[in-house]
Every structure is written in C-alpha cells, then in structure tokens.
C-alpha positions as CSV (number, residue, x, y, z in Angstrom):
1,M,-20.9,24.5,11.7
2,S,-19.6,28.0,11.2
3,L,-16.3,28.7,13.1
4,G,-14.5,31.8,13.8
5,L,-10.8,31.4,14.5
6,V,-8.2,33.7,16.2
7,V,-4.6,32.5,15.8
8,A,-2.1,34.2,18.1
9,G,1.6,33.8,18.7
10,S,4.3,36.0,20.3
11,G,1.7,38.7,20.9
12,C,0.5,38.7,17.2
13,V,-3.0,38.1,16.0
14,A,-3.3,36.6,12.5
15,E,-7.1,36.7,12.2
16,D,-9.3,38.7,14.6
17,D,-12.3,39.7,12.5
18,G,-14.4,36.7,13.4
19,S,-13.8,35.0,10.1
20,N,-12.1,31.6,9.9
21,P,-9.3,31.5,7.3
22,F,-9.3,27.8,7.4
23,G,-13.0,27.2,6.8
24,D,-15.0,24.9,9.1
25,G,-13.2,21.9,7.7
26,L,-15.7,19.4,9.2
27,G,-15.6,16.2,7.3
28,T,-13.3,17.5,4.6
29,Y,-10.1,15.6,5.3
30,T,-9.4,12.6,3.1
31,Y,-7.6,9.6,4.4
32,G,-4.3,8.7,2.7
33,T,-4.3,5.5,0.7
34,D,-2.2,2.4,1.3
35,G,-0.6,1.5,-1.9
36,G,0.1,-2.0,-0.6
37,D,2.9,-4.0,-2.3
38,G,2.5,-2.6,-5.7
39,D,1.7,-5.7,-7.5
40,G,-2.1,-6.1,-7.3
41,D,-1.8,-9.4,-5.6
42,G,-2.6,-9.9,-1.9
43,D,0.3,-12.2,-1.3
44,G,2.8,-9.8,-2.7
45,D,4.2,-11.8,-5.5
46,G,2.3,-10.4,-8.6
47,N,0.7,-13.7,-9.4
48,G,-0.2,-17.1,-8.1
49,D,3.0,-18.9,-8.6
50,G,5.1,-16.9,-6.1
51,D,7.9,-15.8,-8.5
52,G,7.2,-12.1,-8.4
53,D,6.0,-11.6,-11.9
54,T,2.9,-11.9,-14.1
55,D,4.2,-14.9,-16.1
56,P,3.4,-18.3,-14.4
57,T,6.0,-20.1,-16.6
58,G,8.9,-17.8,-15.8
59,D,9.8,-14.4,-14.5
60,G,8.1,-12.1,-16.9
61,D,11.3,-11.0,-18.6
62,P,13.1,-13.9,-20.5
63,S,16.0,-11.6,-21.5
64,T,17.2,-10.7,-18.1
65,G,15.4,-12.9,-15.6
66,D,14.3,-10.2,-13.3
67,G,11.2,-8.6,-14.7
68,D,12.9,-5.3,-15.1
69,P,15.6,-5.1,-17.8
70,G,16.6,-1.6,-16.8
71,T,17.6,-2.1,-13.1
72,G,17.5,-5.8,-12.2
73,D,15.5,-5.3,-9.0
74,G,12.9,-7.8,-9.7
75,D,9.8,-5.5,-9.3
76,G,9.7,-3.4,-12.4
77,D,10.1,-0.3,-10.3
78,P,13.5,1.2,-10.3
79,T,12.6,3.7,-7.6
80,T,12.2,1.1,-4.8
81,G,14.3,-1.9,-5.6
82,D,12.8,-4.1,-3.0
83,G,11.3,-6.8,-5.1
84,D,7.6,-5.9,-4.5
85,A,7.3,-2.0,-4.4
86,D,6.6,-2.2,-0.7
87,P,8.6,0.5,1.2
88,C,8.3,-1.4,4.4
89,D,10.9,-3.9,3.0
90,G,13.1,-1.5,1.1
91,E,14.3,2.1,0.7
92,S,12.3,5.0,2.0
93,P,10.0,6.4,-0.7
94,Y,10.6,9.9,0.7
95,M,13.5,12.3,-0.1
96,G,14.0,12.8,3.6
97,G,15.0,9.1,3.9
98,W,12.8,8.6,7.0
99,D,12.0,5.0,8.2
100,I,8.6,3.7,7.2
101,G,6.4,1.6,9.4
102,C,4.2,-1.3,8.3
103,C,1.3,-0.8,10.7
104,Q,-0.7,1.6,8.6
105,D,-3.7,-0.7,8.1
106,Q,-3.9,-1.5,11.8
107,V,-4.6,2.2,12.8
108,V,-8.3,3.1,13.1
109,P,-8.9,6.9,13.0
110,G,-10.9,8.3,15.9
111,G,-13.4,11.1,16.2
112,W,-12.0,14.5,15.1
113,Q,-14.0,17.5,16.2
114,P,-12.6,20.8,17.7
115,G,-12.7,20.8,21.5
116,Q,-13.1,17.1,21.6
117,I,-9.6,15.8,21.1
118,G,-7.4,14.6,23.9
119,P,-5.1,11.7,25.1
120,G,-6.2,8.5,23.4
121,T,-7.7,10.1,20.3
122,V,-6.3,8.7,17.0
123,I,-5.5,11.4,14.5
124,P,-6.5,11.3,10.8
125,D,-4.3,9.8,8.2
126,W,-3.5,13.2,6.5
127,T,-1.2,13.4,3.5
128,F,1.0,16.5,3.7
129,N,3.5,18.1,1.4
130,D,7.0,18.2,3.0
131,Q,10.1,20.4,2.5
132,F,11.4,18.1,-0.2
133,G,8.3,18.3,-2.4
134,D,7.1,14.8,-1.4
135,A,3.5,14.0,-0.6
136,V,3.9,12.3,2.8
137,R,1.4,10.0,4.3
138,L,1.3,10.5,8.1
139,Y,0.4,6.9,8.9
140,D,3.7,5.8,7.3
141,F,5.1,6.9,10.7
142,C,2.6,4.8,12.8
143,H,5.5,2.9,14.4
144,E,7.1,6.0,15.9
145,A,6.3,8.7,18.5
146,I,5.6,12.1,16.9
147,Y,6.3,15.5,18.3
148,F,3.6,17.4,16.4
149,E,3.6,21.2,16.4
150,Y,1.3,23.6,14.6
151,V,3.2,26.8,13.6
152,A,3.1,29.8,11.3
153,L,6.0,31.4,9.5
154,W,5.1,34.8,11.0
155,C,5.0,33.5,14.6
156,G,7.9,34.7,16.7
157,S,7.4,32.2,19.5
158,C,7.4,29.4,16.9
159,Q,10.6,30.7,15.5
160,A,12.2,30.9,19.0
161,K,11.2,27.3,19.7
162,A,12.3,25.8,16.3
163,P,16.0,25.1,17.1
164,A,14.9,23.1,20.2
165,V,12.5,21.0,18.0
166,A,15.4,20.4,15.6
167,G,17.4,19.2,18.6
168,L,14.8,16.8,19.7
169,F,14.9,15.1,16.3
170,N,18.6,14.8,16.3
171,M,18.6,13.4,19.9
172,Y,15.8,10.9,19.5
173,D,15.5,10.0,15.9
174,T,17.4,6.7,16.2
175,Q,15.2,5.8,19.2
176,G,12.0,6.3,17.3
177,L,10.9,9.9,17.4
178,M,9.7,11.9,14.4
179,T,9.3,15.7,14.7
180,L,6.6,17.2,12.5
181,S,6.2,21.0,12.2
182,Y,2.9,21.8,10.4
183,M,3.1,25.2,8.7
184,S,-0.3,26.8,8.8
185,E,0.4,30.3,7.4
186,N,3.1,32.2,5.6
187,G,4.7,35.4,6.8
188,S,1.8,37.5,5.8
189,G,-0.9,35.3,7.3
190,G,-1.9,33.7,4.1
191,P,-1.8,30.0,3.2
192,A,1.6,28.3,3.6
193,A,3.3,27.0,0.5
194,Q,6.3,25.0,-0.6
195,A,8.7,27.8,-0.3
196,D,7.7,28.5,3.4
197,V,8.4,24.9,4.6
198,V,11.7,24.9,2.7
199,A,12.8,28.2,4.3
200,W,11.8,27.0,7.8
201,A,13.6,23.6,7.4
202,N,16.8,25.3,6.1
203,Q,16.8,28.2,8.6
204,Y,16.4,26.0,11.7
205,G,18.2,22.8,10.5
206,Q,15.0,20.8,10.7
207,N,15.8,17.2,9.7
208,G,12.4,16.0,10.7
209,L,9.2,16.7,8.8
210,V,8.2,20.3,7.9
211,V,4.9,20.2,6.1
212,Y,1.9,22.1,4.8
213,S,-1.4,21.1,3.2
214,G,-4.8,22.2,2.1
215,H,-6.5,20.3,5.0
216,Q,-8.8,22.4,7.0
217,D,-9.0,20.4,10.2
218,V,-5.4,20.2,11.4
219,W,-5.9,23.0,13.9
220,Y,-8.7,21.1,15.7
221,P,-6.6,19.7,18.6
222,F,-5.3,23.2,19.5
223,G,-8.5,25.2,19.3
224,V,-10.0,26.8,22.5
225,N,-13.7,27.6,22.3
226,Q,-14.2,31.3,23.1
227,G,-18.0,30.9,22.8
228,G,-20.3,31.2,19.9
229,N,-18.2,28.8,17.8
230,S,-15.3,31.3,17.9
231,W,-12.0,29.5,18.5
232,S,-8.6,30.7,19.4
233,I,-5.2,29.1,19.0
234,A,-2.0,30.1,20.9
235,L,1.0,29.3,18.7
236,P,2.8,27.0,18.6
237,G,0.3,24.3,19.3
238,T,1.9,21.1,20.4
239,M,0.9,17.6,21.1
240,L,2.8,14.3,21.6
241,L,1.7,11.2,19.7
242,E,2.6,7.7,20.7
243,P,3.1,4.7,18.3
244,G,-0.3,3.9,16.8
245,M,-1.0,7.6,16.1
246,K,-2.8,8.1,19.4
247,V,-2.5,11.4,21.2
248,N,-0.4,10.9,24.3
249,K,-0.2,14.4,25.6
250,M,-1.7,17.8,24.6
251,G,0.9,20.5,25.2
252,V,4.7,20.6,25.3
253,P,6.0,17.3,26.6
254,S,9.0,17.0,28.8
255,N,12.0,14.9,27.8
256,A,10.9,12.2,30.2
257,E,7.5,12.1,28.6
258,I,9.0,11.8,25.2
259,Q,11.2,9.0,26.2
260,A,8.2,7.2,27.8
261,A,6.3,7.4,24.5
262,L,9.1,6.1,22.3
263,P,8.5,2.6,20.8
C-alpha cells in the first residue's frame, strides 16, 4: 500500500506534497518482548529446588548466601532487587518510576490498519524511547487507562494543550491513569529525537510518558482517508485506552469518560 500523508495542526501543514514521511508502515512494527522473571525458569526460582539460584544444594553463593555478593538482593541483579528480576514484584525498571502491571501476556493485539481502528481495538505492543532515555514497553502499562496523544514539536495546538495533559497525569496518576505524548516530528518537520521529547517534558512539566520511536504505524488511529490512499491527520490526535490496551474512545475524552475508564 502506498500512502500519502498530510499532517496539520494549528493551521500548519507538515507534509503536503503527496509523500508520506512515515512510509506505509504496514506490518513493520515489532512487538515488545516479555523478559519474564529473569531466571530462565518458568516457576521463577532459577532452578528446580525453589531457592532462587542455580545450585540445588545451596544458594549459589556460599560466601554470602544470597547469590549476589555485591548487593545481597538474592537475584544477582543489583538494578531490581526483587529476588527474581521481575519488575511486577519490585522497583520500576524505568527512570520515570512508573508502576508496572503484570498483565502483559494476557493482552492479544488486534488488527492495525489505517481507517479501521476504533473502540475495542487492541493496540500493538510498541516499544518507545522516553524522555529519560529508557526503552519503554507499552504493555507494561496494561493495568492502567492511557490518555494517548499524537503530537509534533512544531504543532501550536499541541503546545497549547500540553499543560492540560500534564494536569491530567497529576490529577489521576494515583487512580490509574498514564498520559502518553507521542512525538512524531521535531520543530522542522523531521523525525523526532531524544532532545525533542526531553524539551517537551521539561517545558510543560510532563510527568507522564513523552516518547518517540522509529515505528511507522503509530499514526494509523488518527488518519482520515482523503481518497486515493492519501491520509490527513489533525494534530493533536487523541484516544483514550482502557486497561487491557483497548481503545475506549477516539478523540478527546471528558473527565467523566476518563474516570469511567480508570481501573
């Protein structure tokens, strides 16, 4: 499929020559991977005797008794400290410190085609790069509602809305809402980069996710077919996801709709 894409926001047009700066993207996204519990053993203990190590007669580290002489956390991984390298039971793996759900493997992605996405569609398990430089797996937030917006650094209407999005996270974070601002383009209409999401997060006090990626199918929910496989997007594009990664609403939700989608 050859797609032309026009992206507009606040009266600006980023691409109006019939070309698609994102490519057609069909079938190009790759699902994130579930690292499991980090020990290669389905029961989470590292071996068959349930003591969390690879030594059936002891603990794998006779000198300290914890399998990790450097930190004493029992899992050989000083970055998690939860005993099995499973973030569901320990500290967040992300610099943002966001809560991680344990429902990743229960989510089955749905169909993902431009013009065919609406309430009930399950989004792909993208991995994005966030404002802290972390690679963030989207399905790690499967237990929350997500206010998902598609923005560009050059977009005036996106900039005007950014403080309100920051306020939504501050208001509903503890109730189970994540805000996610996907940066599609930089200030010149080129591909977004790390510096762009850092600048956006800092300028608008975004404590939720601000991300970018090389995925070429993130715009699909927001594309409107103008005919002849030419698509337009009015920025910002917005959708509300409910727990389980299903689209709850296309378009800007009201506070009441957000509250109804919270876990």
